[in-house]
Structure formats: C-alpha cells, structure tokens
C-alpha positions in Angstrom: 39.8 7.1 -24.0 38.7 3.6 -22.8 35.2 2.3 -24.1 33.0 -0.5 -21.7 34.9 -3.5 -22.5 38.4 -2.0 -22.4 37.1 -0.1 -19.1 35.9 -3.3 -17.7 38.7 -5.9 -18.1 41.4 -3.3 -16.9 39.0 -2.9 -13.4 38.8 -7.2 -13.4 42.3 -7.1 -13.8 42.9 -4.5 -10.8 40.6 -6.0 -8.6 39.3 -2.5 -7.8 42.4 -2.1 -6.0 41.8 1.1 -4.0 39.0 2.5 -2.0 38.7 5.6 -4.1 36.8 5.5 -7.0 35.7 7.1 -10.0 31.6 7.0 -11.3 33.0 5.4 -14.6 34.3 2.4 -12.4 32.1 2.8 -9.9 28.9 2.3 -12.1 31.2 -1.1 -13.5 32.1 -2.2 -9.9 27.7 -2.4 -9.4 27.2 -3.5 -12.8 25.2 -0.6 -13.7 24.7 2.2 -16.5 26.7 5.3 -15.7 23.5 7.0 -15.8 21.6 4.9 -13.1 24.4 5.3 -11.1 23.8 9.5 -10.7 20.6 8.2 -10.3 21.7 6.5 -6.8 23.1 10.2 -6.3 19.9 11.6 -6.1 18.5 8.2 -3.7 21.3 9.0 -1.4 24.9 7.9 -2.6 27.5 10.1 -1.6 29.9 11.1 -3.9 33.2 13.0 -3.3 33.5 16.3 -5.3 36.8 18.2 -5.5 36.7 21.1 -8.3 35.8 18.8 -11.7 37.0 16.0 -9.6 34.3 13.1 -8.6 35.4 9.9 -6.2 33.0 7.4 -5.1 34.0 5.1 -1.9 34.0 1.7 -2.4 32.0 1.3 1.1 29.8 3.8 0.8 28.8 2.1 -2.4 28.7 -1.2 -0.7 26.3 0.4 2.1 24.3 1.8 -0.3 23.5 -1.2 -1.9 23.0 -3.2 1.4 20.5 0.2 2.4 18.1 -0.8 -0.8 18.2 -4.9 -0.4 14.9 -5.9 0.0 
C-alpha cells in the first residue's frame, strides 16, 4: 500500500497520465484530502462507479473546480 508521500511522488513523476484517476490520486491532483473529495461528490462531482471500482476524470475535476470558483 502506498503512503501519501509515495503516492504524491508517483503522481508527480507520471504527470497524471491518462484521463481517469482513482479517488486517492484525484485527491492528490486537487491537493485535498480524500474526505474532502468525497464531500465534493455530495456537492455534484461526478464519479463513475463500476462494481467496486471508482474513477473520476480529470475533466470532471477541472470542471467542478471551475464551477465553484469565486
């Protein structure tokens, strides 16, 4: 299992390749906690769930953040 620092280093070295991110990587992408990301879901962030797999697109993350910009 990856700790937060290792996950951050992995994400940075991969430059977030690919459109779909797992939720822990998505939290790192937005620089928020996993719990905050789940709160964003209740606020309308679209997360795709197929069976036990949950993914969110970078486009959905960017759109959500832009929609809630002040």
